[in-house]
C-alpha positions in Angstrom: 0.0 0.0 0.0 1.4 3.3 -1.1 1.1 6.2 1.2 1.3 9.9 -0.1 2.6 12.6 2.1 0.3 15.6 2.3 1.8 18.8 0.7 1.8 21.7 3.1 -0.9 24.3 2.1 1.3 27.3 2.9 3.9 26.1 0.4 1.3 25.8 -2.3 -0.1 29.2 -1.6 3.4 30.7 -1.6 4.3 29.1 -5.0 1.1 30.3 -6.5 1.6 33.9 -5.6 5.2 33.9 -6.7 4.2 32.6 -10.1 1.5 35.3 -10.4 4.1 38.0 -9.6 6.6 36.6 -12.1 4.0 36.5 -14.8 3.1 40.2 -14.1 6.7 41.3 -14.2 7.2 39.7 -17.6 4.0 41.3 -18.9 5.1 44.8 -17.7 8.5 44.4 -19.3 7.1 43.5 -22.6 4.6 46.3 -22.6 6.6 49.2 -21.3 10.2 48.5 -22.7 11.0 48.5 -26.4 13.0 45.6 -27.6 16.7 46.1 -28.4 17.3 47.0 -32.0 18.7 44.4 -34.3 22.2 45.5 -35.3 22.7 45.5 -39.0 26.1 45.0 -40.4 27.0 46.5 -43.8 30.1 46.2 -45.8 31.6 48.7 -48.3 34.9 49.0 -50.3 37.5 51.6 -49.1 37.2 54.9 -51.0 40.5 56.9 -51.3 40.1 60.8 -51.1 42.4 62.7 -53.5 44.9 65.0 -51.8 45.2 68.7 -52.9 48.0 69.6 -55.2 51.0 71.1 -53.4 52.8 74.1 -55.0 56.3 74.8 -53.7 59.3 77.1 -54.7 63.0 76.7 -54.2 65.2 79.8 -54.5 68.8 80.0 -55.5 71.1 83.1 -55.8 73.7 82.6 -58.5 77.3 82.7 -57.2 80.5 83.6 -58.9 81.8 80.7 -61.1 78.4 78.9 -61.3 76.6 78.1 -64.6 73.3 76.5 -65.4 74.7 73.0 -65.8 76.2 73.1 -62.3 73.0 74.6 -60.8 70.7 72.1 -62.6 72.8 69.3 -61.3 72.7 70.6 -57.7 68.9 70.9 -57.8 68.5 67.5 -59.4 66.9 68.7 -62.6 66.5 65.6 -64.8 69.2 65.3 -67.5 66.5 65.0 -70.2 64.8 68.2 -69.0 68.1 70.1 -68.8 69.0 68.9 -72.3 65.6 70.0 -73.7 66.0 73.5 -72.0 69.5 74.1 -73.5 68.3 72.8 -76.9 65.3 75.2 -76.8 67.3 78.4 -76.1 67.4 79.6 -79.7 67.8 83.2 -78.7 70.6 82.6 -76.1 68.5 84.1 -73.3 69.8 81.8 -70.6 73.5 81.9 -71.5 74.1 85.3 -69.9 73.8 84.1 -66.3 75.5 86.5 -63.8 76.3 86.4 -60.1 73.5 87.9 -58.1 70.7 86.6 -60.5 67.9 85.0 -58.5 66.5 81.7 -59.7 63.1 80.3 -58.6 62.4 76.6 -59.2 58.6 76.1 -59.1 57.2 72.6 -58.4 53.7 71.1 -58.6 53.9 68.2 -56.1 57.3 66.7 -57.0 57.3 67.8 -60.6 59.3 70.8 -61.8 57.0 73.0 -63.8 58.8 76.4 -64.2 62.2 78.1 -63.7 62.3 81.8 -63.3 65.6 83.7 -63.6 65.2 87.2 -62.1 67.8 89.5 -63.7 66.7 92.7 -62.0 63.5 94.5 -61.0 62.4 94.8 -64.7 63.9 91.9 -66.6 63.4 88.2 -66.0 63.4 84.9 -68.0 60.6 82.3 -67.6 61.3 78.7 -68.6 58.1 76.6 -68.7 58.8 72.9 -68.3 56.3 70.6 -70.0 56.2 68.3 -73.0 57.4 71.4 -74.9 60.0 73.8 -73.3 59.0 77.4 -73.6 61.6 80.2 -72.8 60.3 83.8 -72.5 62.0 87.1 -72.0 59.8 89.1 -69.6 59.9 92.8 -69.0 57.8 94.4 -66.3 56.0 97.5 -67.3 57.7 100.7 -66.0 55.8 103.7 -64.7 57.7 107.0 -64.4 56.5 109.1 -61.5 57.2 112.9 -61.7 58.4 114.8 -58.7 59.1 118.5 -58.2 61.3 120.2 -55.6 62.5 123.7 -55.0 64.5 125.6 -52.4 66.5 128.7 -51.4 70.2 128.6 -50.5 70.8 129.3 -46.8 74.0 127.4 -46.1 75.1 125.3 -49.1 73.4 123.9 -52.1 74.0 120.3 -51.0 72.8 120.8 -47.5 69.8 122.9 -48.4 68.8 120.5 -51.2 68.9 117.6 -48.7 66.8 119.6 -46.3 64.1 119.7 -49.1 64.2 115.9 -49.2 65.7 115.9 -52.7 67.4 112.4 -53.3 71.1 112.6 -53.2 71.5 111.2 -56.7 69.4 114.1 -58.0 71.5 116.6 -56.1 74.7 115.2 -57.6 73.1 115.1 -61.1 71.9 118.7 -60.7 75.4 119.9 -59.7 76.9 118.0 -62.7 74.4 119.4 -65.2 75.2 123.0 -64.2 78.8 122.2 -63.2 80.2 123.6 -66.5 79.0 127.1 -65.5 78.7 127.1 -61.7 81.1 126.0 -59.0 78.7 124.9 -56.4 81.0 125.9 -53.6 82.7 129.0 -54.9 79.9 130.6 -56.9 76.8 129.9 -54.8 75.4 132.7 -52.7 72.7 132.9 -50.0 69.2 133.5 -51.5 70.1 131.7 -54.7 67.2 129.5 -55.7 67.0 126.0 -57.3 64.1 124.2 -59.0 64.1 120.6 -60.4 61.5 118.3 -62.0 62.6 114.7 -62.3 61.0 111.3 -63.0 61.6 108.1 -61.1 60.9 104.7 -62.7 58.8 102.1 -60.8 58.0 98.5 -61.7 55.6 96.3 -59.7 55.4 99.1 -57.1 59.2 99.1 -56.5 61.7 101.8 -57.4 63.7 100.5 -60.3 66.5 103.1 -60.6 67.5 106.6 -59.4 65.4 109.5 -60.8 66.3 111.3 -64.0 66.2 115.1 -64.3 63.7 116.4 -66.9 64.1 120.1 -66.2 66.3 122.1 -63.8 66.7 125.8 -63.0 69.2 127.6 -60.9 69.0 131.3 -60.0 72.5 132.4 -59.2 73.4 136.1 -58.5 70.1 137.1 -60.1 71.0 135.2 -63.3 68.8 132.3 -64.4 70.4 129.1 -65.7 68.1 126.5 -67.4 68.6 122.9 -68.4 66.0 121.0 -70.5 66.5 117.3 -71.1 66.3 116.4 -74.8 66.9 113.0 -76.5 69.2 113.7 -79.4 68.8 110.0 -80.3 66.8 107.1 -79.0 69.1 106.3 -76.1 71.2 109.5 -75.9 70.1 112.5 -73.9 71.7 115.9 -73.5 70.7 119.1 -71.6 70.2 122.5 -73.3 69.3 126.0 -72.2 66.2 127.8 -73.4 67.9 128.8 -76.7 69.1 125.3 -77.5 72.7 125.9 -76.4 74.3 122.8 -74.9 74.8 123.3 -71.1 77.7 120.8 -71.4 81.1 122.3 -72.0 84.2 120.6 -73.2 85.4 120.9 -69.6 83.8 120.8 -66.1 84.3 124.0 -64.1 85.7 122.0 -61.1 87.2 118.5 -60.7 85.5 117.9 -57.2 82.0 118.0 -56.0 81.3 120.4 -53.1 84.9 121.2 -52.2 86.1 124.7 -51.5 89.0 126.7 -52.9 91.8 127.0 -50.4 94.3 128.7 -52.7 93.6 130.5 -56.0 95.6 130.8 -59.2 98.4 133.2 -58.3 101.7 133.7 -60.2 103.3 135.5 -57.2 102.2 133.2 -54.3 104.4 132.5 -51.3 104.8 128.7 -51.1 103.5 127.5 -47.7 106.3 125.0 -47.3 109.3 126.4 -49.2 108.6 129.9 -47.9 109.6 131.6 -51.2 107.8 133.1 -54.1 106.7 130.4 -56.5 104.0 130.8 -59.1 100.8 128.9 -58.2 99.7 127.9 -61.6 96.5 126.2 -60.6 93.8 126.1 -58.0 93.8 124.2 -54.7 90.6 122.5 -53.6 90.3 121.5 -49.9 88.4 118.3 -49.4 88.3 115.2 -47.2 91.0 112.6 -47.8 89.7 110.0 -50.2 87.2 112.2 -51.9 86.9 111.2 -55.6 88.6 113.4 -58.2 86.9 113.5 -61.6 88.4 114.3 -65.0 87.1 117.7 -66.2 87.2 116.6 -69.9 87.6 113.8 -72.3 91.2 112.9 -73.1 94.0 110.4 -72.7 96.3 109.9 -69.7 99.7 111.3 -70.6 101.4 110.7 -67.2 100.4 108.9 -64.1 102.7 108.4 -61.1 104.7 110.2 -58.5 106.6 113.4 -59.5 108.4 115.5 -56.9 106.5 118.2 -55.0 103.3 117.3 -56.8 103.3 113.9 -55.3 100.9 111.4 -57.0 99.7 113.1 -60.1 97.8 112.5 -63.3 98.3 114.6 -66.5 95.5 114.3 -69.1 95.9 115.6 -72.7 92.7 116.8 -74.4 91.6 117.8 -77.9 92.6 121.2 -79.3 95.9 121.4 -77.3 94.2 121.5 -73.9 95.6 119.7 -70.9 94.7 119.3 -67.2 96.9 118.2 -64.2 95.8 116.7 -60.8 98.3 116.6 -57.9 98.8 115.4 -54.3 96.5 112.4 -54.9 96.1 109.7 -52.2 95.9 107.1 -54.9 94.6 106.4 -58.4 91.5 104.7 -59.6 92.3 101.1 -60.5 92.7 100.2 -64.2 93.9 103.7 -65.1 97.3 103.8 -66.7 99.3 105.8 -69.2 97.4 106.0 -72.5 94.0 105.2 -70.9 91.0 106.9 -72.5 89.2 109.1 -70.0 85.6 110.4 -70.2 84.5 113.7 -68.7 83.3 113.2 -65.1 85.1 109.9 -64.7 86.8 109.3 -61.4 90.6 109.1 -61.9 91.9 109.4 -58.3 91.4 110.4 -54.7 92.2 113.4 -52.6 95.4 113.1 -50.5 98.4 115.0 -49.3 101.3 113.3 -51.2 104.3 115.4 -52.2 104.8 118.9 -50.7 101.3 119.4 -49.1 100.4 120.7 -45.7 97.1 118.7 -45.7 94.7 116.8 -47.9 93.7 118.8 -51.0 93.8 118.7 -54.8 96.0 120.9 -56.9 94.3 121.4 -60.3 95.9 123.0 -63.3 94.4 124.0 -66.7 96.6 124.7 -69.7 96.0 125.9 -73.2 99.0 124.9 -75.2 102.0 125.8 -73.0 100.1 128.6 -71.2 98.8 128.1 -67.6 95.3 129.5 -67.3 93.1 130.2 -64.3 90.5 127.3 -64.4 88.0 129.4 -62.4 87.9 132.3 -64.9 88.7 130.6 -68.2 85.8 130.6 -70.8 85.2 127.0 -71.5 84.3 125.8 -75.0 80.8 124.5 -75.4 79.5 121.2 -76.8 77.3 121.1 -79.9 74.0 123.0 -79.7 70.6 121.7 -80.8 70.5 121.1 -84.6 68.4 123.4 -86.7 66.3 120.5 -87.8 65.5 119.7 -84.1 64.7 123.3 -83.0 60.9 123.0 -83.5 60.6 119.9 -81.4 63.0 121.2 -78.8 61.0 124.4 -78.3 57.9 122.3 -77.7 59.8 120.5 -74.9 60.9 123.9 -73.4 57.3 125.2 -73.5 56.0 122.0 -71.8 58.7 122.2 -69.1 57.8 125.9 -68.3 54.1 124.9 -68.0 55.0 122.1 -65.7 57.2 124.4 -63.6 54.4 127.0 -63.2 51.9 124.3 -62.3 54.2 122.7 -59.6 55.2 126.2 -58.3 51.6 127.2 -57.8 50.7 123.9 -56.2 53.7 124.3 -53.9 52.6 127.8 -52.8 49.1 126.6 -52.3 50.3 123.8 -50.0 52.4 126.3 -48.0 49.5 128.7 -47.4 
Protein backbone atom coordinates (compact mmCIF):
# COMPACT_ATOMS: atom_id res chain seq x y z
CA UNK A 1 0.00 0.00 0.00
CA UNK A 2 1.39 3.31 -1.15
CA UNK A 3 1.10 6.18 1.20
CA UNK A 4 1.31 9.90 -0.13
CA UNK A 5 2.58 12.59 2.10
CA UNK A 6 0.29 15.56 2.25
CA UNK A 7 1.83 18.78 0.74
CA UNK A 8 1.75 21.70 3.14
CA UNK A 9 -0.90 24.26 2.15
CA UNK A 10 1.34 27.25 2.94
CA UNK A 11 3.94 26.11 0.40
CA UNK A 12 1.32 25.76 -2.28
CA UNK A 13 -0.07 29.23 -1.64
CA UNK A 14 3.43 30.75 -1.64
CA UNK A 15 4.34 29.11 -4.97
CA UNK A 16 1.06 30.28 -6.45
CA UNK A 17 1.57 33.92 -5.58
CA UNK A 18 5.22 33.87 -6.70
CA UNK A 19 4.15 32.58 -10.09
CA UNK A 20 1.52 35.33 -10.39
CA UNK A 21 4.13 38.05 -9.59
CA UNK A 22 6.61 36.60 -12.08
CA UNK A 23 3.99 36.54 -14.85
CA UNK A 24 3.05 40.17 -14.06
CA UNK A 25 6.72 41.30 -14.24
CA UNK A 26 7.17 39.66 -17.63
CA UNK A 27 4.00 41.30 -18.88
CA UNK A 28 5.12 44.77 -17.69
CA UNK A 29 8.54 44.43 -19.28
CA UNK A 30 7.09 43.50 -22.64
CA UNK A 31 4.55 46.29 -22.57
CA UNK A 32 6.64 49.20 -21.35
CA UNK A 33 10.16 48.50 -22.68
CA UNK A 34 11.03 48.54 -26.43
CA UNK A 35 13.00 45.57 -27.58
CA UNK A 36 16.71 46.10 -28.38
CA UNK A 37 17.29 47.02 -32.04
CA UNK A 38 18.67 44.42 -34.29
CA UNK A 39 22.22 45.46 -35.29
CA UNK A 40 22.65 45.55 -39.03
CA UNK A 41 26.14 45.05 -40.40
CA UNK A 42 26.95 46.49 -43.83
CA UNK A 43 30.15 46.18 -45.82
CA UNK A 44 31.61 48.71 -48.33
CA UNK A 45 34.87 48.96 -50.27
CA UNK A 46 37.47 51.58 -49.12
CA UNK A 47 37.20 54.90 -51.03
CA UNK A 48 40.49 56.93 -51.26
CA UNK A 49 40.07 60.78 -51.14
CA UNK A 50 42.39 62.74 -53.52
CA UNK A 51 44.87 65.05 -51.79
CA UNK A 52 45.16 68.73 -52.87
CA UNK A 53 48.03 69.62 -55.20
CA UNK A 54 51.04 71.11 -53.43
CA UNK A 55 52.80 74.12 -54.97
CA UNK A 56 56.32 74.84 -53.73
CA UNK A 57 59.25 77.07 -54.69
CA UNK A 58 62.99 76.68 -54.18
CA UNK A 59 65.20 79.79 -54.46
CA UNK A 60 68.85 80.01 -55.50
CA UNK A 61 71.09 83.09 -55.79
CA UNK A 62 73.70 82.63 -58.50
CA UNK A 63 77.26 82.68 -57.16
CA UNK A 64 80.49 83.56 -58.94
CA UNK A 65 81.77 80.66 -61.07
CA UNK A 66 78.39 78.93 -61.35
CA UNK A 67 76.62 78.09 -64.59
CA UNK A 68 73.27 76.51 -65.42
CA UNK A 69 74.71 73.03 -65.83
CA UNK A 70 76.16 73.10 -62.30
CA UNK A 71 72.98 74.59 -60.81
CA UNK A 72 70.70 72.10 -62.60
CA UNK A 73 72.84 69.25 -61.27
CA UNK A 74 72.75 70.64 -57.70
CA UNK A 75 68.95 70.90 -57.79
CA UNK A 76 68.52 67.50 -59.45
CA UNK A 77 66.90 68.74 -62.64
CA UNK A 78 66.50 65.60 -64.78
CA UNK A 79 69.15 65.31 -67.47
CA UNK A 80 66.52 64.95 -70.17
CA UNK A 81 64.80 68.17 -69.01
CA UNK A 82 68.12 70.05 -68.83
CA UNK A 83 69.00 68.91 -72.35
CA UNK A 84 65.62 70.04 -73.69
CA UNK A 85 66.03 73.47 -72.01
CA UNK A 86 69.49 74.06 -73.50
CA UNK A 87 68.34 72.82 -76.89
CA UNK A 88 65.31 75.18 -76.84
CA UNK A 89 67.34 78.35 -76.08
CA UNK A 90 67.42 79.55 -79.69
CA UNK A 91 67.81 83.24 -78.67
CA UNK A 92 70.59 82.58 -76.11
CA UNK A 93 68.46 84.05 -73.32
CA UNK A 94 69.78 81.79 -70.58
CA UNK A 95 73.47 81.86 -71.47
CA UNK A 96 74.14 85.25 -69.86
CA UNK A 97 73.81 84.11 -66.25
CA UNK A 98 75.47 86.52 -63.79
CA UNK A 99 76.34 86.40 -60.08
CA UNK A 100 73.45 87.87 -58.12
CA UNK A 101 70.73 86.62 -60.46
CA UNK A 102 67.89 85.01 -58.50
CA UNK A 103 66.52 81.66 -59.67
CA UNK A 104 63.12 80.26 -58.63
CA UNK A 105 62.39 76.56 -59.19
CA UNK A 106 58.60 76.10 -59.09
CA UNK A 107 57.16 72.65 -58.38
CA UNK A 108 53.71 71.07 -58.57
CA UNK A 109 53.89 68.23 -56.06
CA UNK A 110 57.25 66.68 -56.99
CA UNK A 111 57.26 67.76 -60.62
CA UNK A 112 59.31 70.76 -61.84
CA UNK A 113 56.96 73.05 -63.76
CA UNK A 114 58.79 76.36 -64.17
CA UNK A 115 62.15 78.06 -63.66
CA UNK A 116 62.28 81.84 -63.32
CA UNK A 117 65.58 83.72 -63.61
CA UNK A 118 65.19 87.23 -62.15
CA UNK A 119 67.84 89.50 -63.69
CA UNK A 120 66.69 92.73 -62.02
CA UNK A 121 63.49 94.50 -61.02
CA UNK A 122 62.44 94.85 -64.67
CA UNK A 123 63.88 91.89 -66.58
CA UNK A 124 63.39 88.17 -66.01
CA UNK A 125 63.39 84.91 -67.97
CA UNK A 126 60.64 82.31 -67.62
CA UNK A 127 61.32 78.67 -68.56
CA UNK A 128 58.10 76.65 -68.74
CA UNK A 129 58.77 72.92 -68.29
CA UNK A 130 56.27 70.59 -69.97
CA UNK A 131 56.23 68.30 -72.97
CA UNK A 132 57.43 71.36 -74.86
CA UNK A 133 59.98 73.77 -73.31
CA UNK A 134 59.03 77.44 -73.64
CA UNK A 135 61.58 80.17 -72.84
CA UNK A 136 60.28 83.77 -72.54
CA UNK A 137 62.03 87.11 -71.99
CA UNK A 138 59.77 89.09 -69.61
CA UNK A 139 59.94 92.84 -69.03
CA UNK A 140 57.81 94.40 -66.30
CA UNK A 141 55.96 97.54 -67.26
CA UNK A 142 57.72 100.68 -66.02
CA UNK A 143 55.82 103.68 -64.70
CA UNK A 144 57.65 107.01 -64.44
CA UNK A 145 56.53 109.14 -61.48
CA UNK A 146 57.23 112.89 -61.72
CA UNK A 147 58.44 114.84 -58.70
CA UNK A 148 59.07 118.54 -58.15
CA UNK A 149 61.29 120.22 -55.57
CA UNK A 150 62.54 123.74 -55.02
CA UNK A 151 64.47 125.63 -52.38
CA UNK A 152 66.54 128.65 -51.40
CA UNK A 153 70.20 128.60 -50.48
CA UNK A 154 70.81 129.30 -46.79
CA UNK A 155 74.01 127.36 -46.11
CA UNK A 156 75.14 125.32 -49.13
CA UNK A 157 73.38 123.85 -52.14
CA UNK A 158 74.04 120.28 -51.03
CA UNK A 159 72.83 120.80 -47.46
CA UNK A 160 69.79 122.90 -48.41
CA UNK A 161 68.78 120.46 -51.16
CA UNK A 162 68.95 117.56 -48.69
CA UNK A 163 66.77 119.57 -46.29
CA UNK A 164 64.15 119.73 -49.06
CA UNK A 165 64.20 115.90 -49.22
CA UNK A 166 65.72 115.85 -52.69
CA UNK A 167 67.36 112.44 -53.31
CA UNK A 168 71.14 112.59 -53.15
CA UNK A 169 71.48 111.17 -56.67
CA UNK A 170 69.38 114.06 -58.03
CA UNK A 171 71.47 116.60 -56.10
CA UNK A 172 74.65 115.21 -57.64
CA UNK A 173 73.11 115.14 -61.13
CA UNK A 174 71.90 118.73 -60.69
CA UNK A 175 75.40 119.88 -59.72
CA UNK A 176 76.87 117.95 -62.65
CA UNK A 177 74.45 119.45 -65.20
CA UNK A 178 75.24 123.02 -64.16
CA UNK A 179 78.83 122.20 -63.21
CA UNK A 180 80.20 123.63 -66.46
CA UNK A 181 78.98 127.13 -65.53
CA UNK A 182 78.70 127.08 -61.74
CA UNK A 183 81.13 126.00 -59.05
CA UNK A 184 78.67 124.93 -56.35
CA UNK A 185 81.03 125.94 -53.58
CA UNK A 186 82.74 129.01 -54.92
CA UNK A 187 79.91 130.61 -56.94
CA UNK A 188 76.82 129.90 -54.82
CA UNK A 189 75.40 132.73 -52.68
CA UNK A 190 72.71 132.94 -49.98
CA UNK A 191 69.22 133.48 -51.45
CA UNK A 192 70.14 131.70 -54.69
CA UNK A 193 67.22 129.47 -55.74
CA UNK A 194 66.97 126.01 -57.28
CA UNK A 195 64.11 124.17 -59.02
CA UNK A 196 64.05 120.64 -60.37
CA UNK A 197 61.54 118.29 -62.00
CA UNK A 198 62.59 114.66 -62.27
CA UNK A 199 61.00 111.30 -62.98
CA UNK A 200 61.61 108.06 -61.10
CA UNK A 201 60.92 104.66 -62.72
CA UNK A 202 58.84 102.10 -60.80
CA UNK A 203 57.97 98.51 -61.71
CA UNK A 204 55.56 96.34 -59.72
CA UNK A 205 55.39 99.13 -57.12
CA UNK A 206 59.16 99.12 -56.51
CA UNK A 207 61.70 101.77 -57.40
CA UNK A 208 63.74 100.51 -60.34
CA UNK A 209 66.47 103.15 -60.57
CA UNK A 210 67.46 106.61 -59.45
CA UNK A 211 65.42 109.50 -60.79
CA UNK A 212 66.34 111.31 -64.00
CA UNK A 213 66.17 115.11 -64.26
CA UNK A 214 63.69 116.40 -66.86
CA UNK A 215 64.10 120.09 -66.16
CA UNK A 216 66.30 122.14 -63.84
CA UNK A 217 66.67 125.82 -63.04
CA UNK A 218 69.24 127.59 -60.88
CA UNK A 219 69.01 131.27 -60.00
CA UNK A 220 72.53 132.41 -59.20
CA UNK A 221 73.42 136.07 -58.53
CA UNK A 222 70.11 137.11 -60.15
CA UNK A 223 70.99 135.20 -63.32
CA UNK A 224 68.81 132.27 -64.40
CA UNK A 225 70.38 129.06 -65.68
CA UNK A 226 68.08 126.53 -67.39
CA UNK A 227 68.58 122.90 -68.38
CA UNK A 228 66.05 120.96 -70.48
CA UNK A 229 66.50 117.26 -71.10
CA UNK A 230 66.32 116.38 -74.78
CA UNK A 231 66.95 113.03 -76.49
CA UNK A 232 69.20 113.71 -79.45
CA UNK A 233 68.78 110.03 -80.35
CA UNK A 234 66.76 107.14 -78.96
CA UNK A 235 69.13 106.32 -76.11
CA UNK A 236 71.23 109.47 -75.90
CA UNK A 237 70.13 112.50 -73.88
CA UNK A 238 71.71 115.93 -73.46
CA UNK A 239 70.74 119.11 -71.63
CA UNK A 240 70.23 122.48 -73.31
CA UNK A 241 69.31 126.00 -72.20
CA UNK A 242 66.20 127.84 -73.45
CA UNK A 243 67.88 128.80 -76.71
CA UNK A 244 69.14 125.31 -77.46
CA UNK A 245 72.74 125.88 -76.38
CA UNK A 246 74.30 122.79 -74.87
CA UNK A 247 74.84 123.27 -71.13
CA UNK A 248 77.72 120.82 -71.42
CA UNK A 249 81.11 122.32 -72.04
CA UNK A 250 84.23 120.60 -73.19
CA UNK A 251 85.40 120.87 -69.56
CA UNK A 252 83.81 120.82 -66.14
CA UNK A 253 84.33 123.96 -64.08
CA UNK A 254 85.75 121.98 -61.13
CA UNK A 255 87.20 118.47 -60.65
CA UNK A 256 85.53 117.94 -57.25
CA UNK A 257 81.96 118.05 -56.00
CA UNK A 258 81.32 120.43 -53.10
CA UNK A 259 84.94 121.21 -52.20
CA UNK A 260 86.10 124.74 -51.48
CA UNK A 261 89.02 126.68 -52.93
CA UNK A 262 91.81 127.01 -50.39
CA UNK A 263 94.28 128.70 -52.73
CA UNK A 264 93.58 130.53 -55.98
CA UNK A 265 95.58 130.83 -59.17
CA UNK A 266 98.43 133.25 -58.33
CA UNK A 267 101.70 133.65 -60.24
CA UNK A 268 103.26 135.48 -57.22
CA UNK A 269 102.18 133.25 -54.32
CA UNK A 270 104.43 132.55 -51.33
CA UNK A 271 104.83 128.75 -51.13
CA UNK A 272 103.54 127.52 -47.71
CA UNK A 273 106.34 124.95 -47.26
CA UNK A 274 109.30 126.36 -49.23
CA UNK A 275 108.60 129.92 -47.94
CA UNK A 276 109.60 131.61 -51.16
CA UNK A 277 107.79 133.12 -54.10
CA UNK A 278 106.72 130.39 -56.47
CA UNK A 279 104.00 130.76 -59.09
CA UNK A 280 100.81 128.92 -58.18
CA UNK A 281 99.70 127.87 -61.64
CA UNK A 282 96.51 126.20 -60.56
CA UNK A 283 93.76 126.10 -57.96
CA UNK A 284 93.83 124.18 -54.69
CA UNK A 285 90.58 122.51 -53.61
CA UNK A 286 90.33 121.52 -49.94
CA UNK A 287 88.39 118.29 -49.44
CA UNK A 288 88.29 115.22 -47.24
CA UNK A 289 90.99 112.65 -47.77
CA UNK A 290 89.74 109.99 -50.16
CA UNK A 291 87.20 112.23 -51.93
CA UNK A 292 86.86 111.15 -55.58
CA UNK A 293 88.57 113.37 -58.16
CA UNK A 294 86.93 113.49 -61.60
CA UNK A 295 88.44 114.32 -64.97
CA UNK A 296 87.12 117.65 -66.18
CA UNK A 297 87.19 116.64 -69.85
CA UNK A 298 87.56 113.77 -72.31
CA UNK A 299 91.16 112.88 -73.07
CA UNK A 300 94.03 110.43 -72.69
CA UNK A 301 96.31 109.89 -69.71
CA UNK A 302 99.72 111.32 -70.63
CA UNK A 303 101.37 110.73 -67.24
CA UNK A 304 100.39 108.85 -64.07
CA UNK A 305 102.73 108.38 -61.12
CA UNK A 306 104.73 110.25 -58.48
CA UNK A 307 106.57 113.40 -59.46
CA UNK A 308 108.42 115.52 -56.87
CA UNK A 309 106.49 118.17 -54.98
CA UNK A 310 103.28 117.31 -56.85
CA UNK A 311 103.28 113.85 -55.30
CA UNK A 312 100.93 111.39 -56.98
CA UNK A 313 99.70 113.11 -60.11
CA UNK A 314 97.79 112.52 -63.33
CA UNK A 315 98.27 114.59 -66.49
CA UNK A 316 95.54 114.33 -69.14
CA UNK A 317 95.87 115.56 -72.72
CA UNK A 318 92.66 116.80 -74.35
CA UNK A 319 91.65 117.81 -77.87
CA UNK A 320 92.63 121.21 -79.32
CA UNK A 321 95.86 121.37 -77.31
CA UNK A 322 94.20 121.52 -73.87
CA UNK A 323 95.64 119.67 -70.87
CA UNK A 324 94.74 119.26 -67.17
CA UNK A 325 96.86 118.21 -64.19
CA UNK A 326 95.78 116.70 -60.85
CA UNK A 327 98.27 116.61 -57.93
CA UNK A 328 98.76 115.40 -54.33
CA UNK A 329 96.49 112.39 -54.87
CA UNK A 330 96.15 109.72 -52.19
CA UNK A 331 95.91 107.10 -54.91
CA UNK A 332 94.65 106.38 -58.41
CA UNK A 333 91.48 104.74 -59.63
CA UNK A 334 92.28 101.15 -60.55
CA UNK A 335 92.75 100.21 -64.20
CA UNK A 336 93.87 103.74 -65.11
CA UNK A 337 97.33 103.81 -66.70
CA UNK A 338 99.30 105.83 -69.21
CA UNK A 339 97.39 105.96 -72.49
CA UNK A 340 93.99 105.19 -70.92
CA UNK A 341 91.04 106.94 -72.53
CA UNK A 342 89.20 109.08 -70.00
CA UNK A 343 85.64 110.39 -70.15
CA UNK A 344 84.51 113.69 -68.70
CA UNK A 345 83.32 113.23 -65.12
CA UNK A 346 85.11 109.87 -64.72
CA UNK A 347 86.79 109.25 -61.35
CA UNK A 348 90.56 109.15 -61.85
CA UNK A 349 91.93 109.37 -58.31
CA UNK A 350 91.35 110.37 -54.71
CA UNK A 351 92.23 113.44 -52.63
CA UNK A 352 95.36 113.08 -50.53
CA UNK A 353 98.45 114.97 -49.33
CA UNK A 354 101.31 113.29 -51.21
CA UNK A 355 104.30 115.42 -52.18
CA UNK A 356 104.77 118.93 -50.73
CA UNK A 357 101.35 119.39 -49.10
CA UNK A 358 100.35 120.70 -45.68
CA UNK A 359 97.11 118.72 -45.66
CA UNK A 360 94.70 116.78 -47.88
CA UNK A 361 93.72 118.82 -50.96
CA UNK A 362 93.75 118.69 -54.76
CA UNK A 363 95.98 120.92 -56.85
CA UNK A 364 94.35 121.36 -60.27
CA UNK A 365 95.92 123.00 -63.34
CA UNK A 366 94.41 123.96 -66.70
CA UNK A 367 96.65 124.66 -69.71
CA UNK A 368 95.95 125.86 -73.24
CA UNK A 369 99.02 124.91 -75.21
CA UNK A 370 101.98 125.84 -72.99
CA UNK A 371 100.11 128.60 -71.15
CA UNK A 372 98.76 128.07 -67.63
CA UNK A 373 95.26 129.52 -67.29
CA UNK A 374 93.09 130.21 -64.25
CA UNK A 375 90.53 127.34 -64.41
CA UNK A 376 88.02 129.38 -62.40
CA UNK A 377 87.92 132.26 -64.88
CA UNK A 378 88.67 130.64 -68.24
CA UNK A 379 85.82 130.64 -70.75
CA UNK A 380 85.17 127.00 -71.51
CA UNK A 381 84.33 125.82 -75.04
CA UNK A 382 80.79 124.48 -75.43
CA UNK A 383 79.51 121.22 -76.83
CA UNK A 384 77.27 121.08 -79.91
CA UNK A 385 73.96 123.03 -79.70
CA UNK A 386 70.57 121.74 -80.83
CA UNK A 387 70.52 121.07 -84.56
CA UNK A 388 68.41 123.43 -86.65
CA UNK A 389 66.29 120.47 -87.76
CA UNK A 390 65.47 119.74 -84.08
CA UNK A 391 64.69 123.30 -82.98
CA UNK A 392 60.91 123.05 -83.46
CA UNK A 393 60.60 119.86 -81.39
CA UNK A 394 63.01 121.19 -78.79
CA UNK A 395 61.02 124.41 -78.29
CA UNK A 396 57.91 122.29 -77.66
CA UNK A 397 59.83 120.54 -74.87
CA UNK A 398 60.90 123.92 -73.43
CA UNK A 399 57.30 125.17 -73.47
CA UNK A 400 56.01 122.02 -71.79
CA UNK A 401 58.69 122.21 -69.09
CA UNK A 402 57.83 125.86 -68.33
CA UNK A 403 54.14 124.94 -68.02
CA UNK A 404 55.03 122.09 -65.66
CA UNK A 405 57.24 124.41 -63.59
CA UNK A 406 54.45 126.98 -63.22
CA UNK A 407 51.95 124.28 -62.29
CA UNK A 408 54.19 122.74 -59.64
CA UNK A 409 55.19 126.15 -58.26
CA UNK A 410 51.56 127.22 -57.84
CA UNK A 411 50.70 123.91 -56.20
CA UNK A 412 53.66 124.28 -53.85
CA UNK A 413 52.63 127.80 -52.85
CA UNK A 414 49.07 126.62 -52.29
CA UNK A 415 50.26 123.81 -50.00
CA UNK A 416 52.35 126.26 -47.96
CA UNK A 417 49.46 128.68 -47.43
